[in-house]
C-alpha positions as CSV (number, residue, x, y, z in Angstrom):
1,M,-22.1,12.3,41.1
2,K,-20.6,14.3,44.5
3,V,-18.2,16.3,42.5
4,L,-21.0,17.7,39.9
5,Q,-22.9,18.2,43.3
6,E,-20.1,20.1,45.1
7,R,-19.4,22.2,41.6
8,I,-23.3,23.3,42.1
9,R,-23.0,24.0,45.7
10,Q,-19.9,26.4,45.0
11,D,-20.5,28.0,42.0
12,G,-24.4,27.3,41.0
13,L,-26.4,30.7,41.5
14,I,-29.9,30.3,41.7
15,L,-32.1,32.7,41.0
16,S,-35.7,31.7,42.2
17,D,-37.3,28.0,43.3
18,T,-37.3,26.7,40.0
19,V,-34.1,28.9,38.0
20,L,-30.6,27.8,38.3
21,K,-27.9,29.4,36.8
22,V,-24.7,27.7,35.7
23,D,-23.0,29.0,32.8
24,S,-20.0,29.0,34.6
25,F,-19.1,25.9,34.5
26,L,-21.5,24.1,32.2
27,N,-23.3,26.0,29.4
28,H,-21.7,28.8,28.5
29,Q,-18.2,28.7,30.0
30,V,-17.6,25.1,30.5
31,D,-15.0,23.5,32.3
32,T,-13.5,20.7,29.8
33,Q,-12.4,18.1,32.5
34,L,-15.9,18.2,34.0
35,A,-17.2,17.7,31.4
36,L,-15.2,14.7,30.1
37,E,-16.1,12.9,33.1
38,I,-19.7,13.1,32.8
39,G,-19.5,11.7,29.4
40,Q,-16.9,9.1,31.7
41,E,-20.3,8.7,34.3
42,F,-22.8,8.0,31.6
43,A,-20.6,5.3,30.2
44,R,-20.2,3.7,33.5
45,I,-24.0,3.9,33.4
46,F,-24.8,2.6,30.8
47,A,-22.5,0.0,30.2
48,G,-23.4,-3.7,29.4
49,R,-26.5,-2.0,26.8
50,P,-25.4,-1.6,23.6
51,V,-24.8,2.0,22.4
52,T,-24.3,3.1,18.7
53,K,-24.8,7.0,18.4
54,V,-25.4,9.4,21.4
55,L,-28.2,12.2,20.6
56,T,-28.7,15.3,22.3
57,I,-30.4,19.2,20.5
58,E,-28.4,22.2,20.4
59,A,-26.7,24.2,22.2
60,S,-26.2,23.4,25.4
61,G,-25.6,19.5,26.0
62,I,-23.9,19.0,22.5
63,Q,-20.2,19.0,25.3
64,F,-21.8,16.7,27.4
65,A,-23.2,14.1,24.3
66,M,-19.5,14.1,22.5
67,A,-18.3,13.6,25.9
68,A,-20.3,10.4,26.7
69,G,-19.8,9.2,22.8
70,I,-15.7,9.7,23.5
71,A,-16.7,7.2,26.2
72,L,-18.3,4.8,24.7
73,G,-16.4,5.1,21.6
74,V,-19.3,5.9,19.2
75,P,-20.6,8.4,17.2
76,F,-22.7,12.2,18.7
77,L,-25.3,13.7,16.7
78,Y,-27.1,16.6,17.9
79,A,-31.0,17.7,16.4
80,K,-31.2,21.2,15.6
81,K,-33.2,23.7,16.3
82,K,-33.6,25.8,13.0
83,K,-33.2,23.7,9.3
84,A,-29.9,25.2,7.8
85,V,-30.0,26.0,4.0
86,T,-27.4,22.7,3.6
87,L,-30.0,20.5,5.4
88,S,-31.5,19.8,2.0
89,E,-32.2,16.0,3.0
90,Q,-34.8,14.7,4.1
91,V,-35.2,14.8,8.3
92,Y,-36.8,13.7,11.2
93,S,-38.5,16.9,12.8
94,A,-40.4,17.5,16.3
95,P,-41.7,20.4,17.9
96,V,-40.5,22.0,21.2
97,H,-41.9,24.3,23.5
98,S,-38.5,26.4,25.3
99,F,-40.6,27.7,28.5
100,T,-37.4,29.7,29.0
101,R,-37.5,31.5,25.6
102,Q,-41.8,30.9,25.8
103,E,-41.5,29.8,22.0
104,T,-42.1,26.7,20.3
105,Y,-40.0,25.6,17.3
106,Q,-39.1,22.6,14.9
107,V,-35.7,20.8,15.6
108,S,-35.1,18.5,13.3
109,L,-32.0,15.7,12.5
110,S,-30.8,14.1,8.9
111,Q,-32.3,10.9,8.0
112,K,-28.8,9.6,6.5
113,Y,-27.5,9.8,10.7
114,L,-30.1,7.9,12.4
115,G,-32.3,4.8,11.7
116,P,-33.6,1.1,12.8
117,G,-30.8,-0.4,14.2
118,D,-29.0,2.0,15.8
119,K,-29.1,1.7,19.8
120,V,-29.6,5.6,21.5
121,I,-28.7,7.2,24.1
122,I,-30.4,10.8,24.5
123,V,-27.9,13.0,26.8
124,D,-28.6,16.6,27.6
125,D,-27.7,19.3,30.7
126,F,-31.1,19.9,32.1
127,L,-34.2,18.2,33.1
128,A,-37.2,19.8,33.8
129,T,-40.4,19.8,32.1
130,G,-39.0,17.4,29.9
131,A,-40.5,19.6,26.8
132,A,-36.7,18.9,24.5
133,L,-35.9,15.0,25.0
134,L,-39.5,14.5,24.9
135,G,-39.0,15.8,21.2
136,L,-35.6,14.2,20.9
137,V,-37.8,10.6,22.2
138,D,-40.4,11.3,18.8
139,I,-37.4,11.3,16.5
140,V,-35.2,8.7,17.5
141,E,-39.6,6.4,17.8
142,Q,-39.3,8.1,13.5
143,A,-36.4,7.2,13.0
144,G,-36.7,3.1,14.6
145,A,-33.6,3.4,16.8
146,E,-34.2,1.9,20.1
147,L,-33.9,4.1,22.8
148,V,-31.1,2.7,25.6
149,G,-31.4,5.8,27.6
150,V,-31.9,9.2,28.4
151,G,-28.7,10.8,30.7
152,C,-29.9,14.4,32.3
153,V,-26.7,16.2,33.7
154,I,-29.0,18.4,36.1
155,E,-32.7,17.2,36.7
156,K,-35.1,20.0,39.2
157,S,-37.3,16.3,40.4
158,F,-39.7,18.9,41.4
159,Q,-41.0,19.6,38.1
160,E,-42.7,16.6,35.9
161,G,-40.0,16.2,33.2
162,R,-39.2,12.4,34.9
163,G,-42.5,11.5,35.0
164,L,-43.3,12.4,31.0
165,L,-40.9,10.7,30.7
166,E,-41.4,7.6,32.3
167,Q,-44.7,7.7,31.2
168,R,-43.3,6.7,27.9
169,G,-41.5,3.7,29.3
170,V,-38.0,6.0,28.9
171,R,-35.5,5.1,31.5
172,V,-34.2,8.3,33.0
173,H,-30.6,9.0,34.5
174,S,-29.6,12.2,36.2
175,L,-26.1,13.1,38.1
176,A,-27.6,15.2,40.0
177,R,-31.4,15.4,41.3
178,I,-32.5,18.3,43.4
179,S,-35.4,17.8,45.4
180,S,-36.1,22.1,45.8
181,M,-34.6,25.4,45.9
182,S,-34.5,28.4,46.8
183,P,-31.7,31.5,47.1
184,G,-29.5,30.3,49.1
185,E,-29.7,27.0,49.9
186,I,-30.3,24.0,47.9
187,N,-31.3,19.9,48.3
188,F,-30.2,17.1,46.1
189,I,-32.2,13.5,46.6
190,E,-29.6,11.8,48.3
191,D,-28.8,14.5,50.6
192,E,-32.6,15.0,52.3
193,P,-33.4,15.3,54.9
194,S,-30.9,17.3,55.4
195,V,-29.9,20.9,53.4
196,S,-27.1,20.8,51.6
197,R,-25.9,25.2,51.8
198,I,-25.2,26.8,48.7
199,K,-22.6,29.7,48.6
200,E,-24.6,33.0,48.7
201,K,-24.3,35.1,45.6
202,V,-23.7,38.8,45.6
């Protein structure tokens, strides 16, 4: 998705060879038009496959799952990181380790909203280690639903997440696949072997 790659080059902030900050337009302040275009692209990618639900995890994937749900004309739902007192019914749950926060938490989803008749795509903002997405795959399996595939906005292809998902037989589609990065420059998969420059930040 060229428009996304260009936005990452323009407004992304690379803090290290593993940390990319996109909070000015994707996951803190959100460019709503770009989010809708991302949803439409996921709908295009999964066109022709019956989808009944779009699933994500709170919080940064919500806007993209909602945009995909709108484009596909289906509901979206998100797994909660902390069980609310109002979530008193039966739930599916799975442990997820956050490497950015260095903590493990249980994500949960009401069993009322996902079941054996559902065909699901999982959408999230980042694919790196794959921990959050693997937790969502577990939840889809617990529900007896069919996982159509996973859509990620940005993938750090030099980390292990894609491989772990593919080992589970999961179909993965990422809109911007980063092969390597360091402060001041970034390489996308289709750009290799050329180097794409990212705007220097102070």
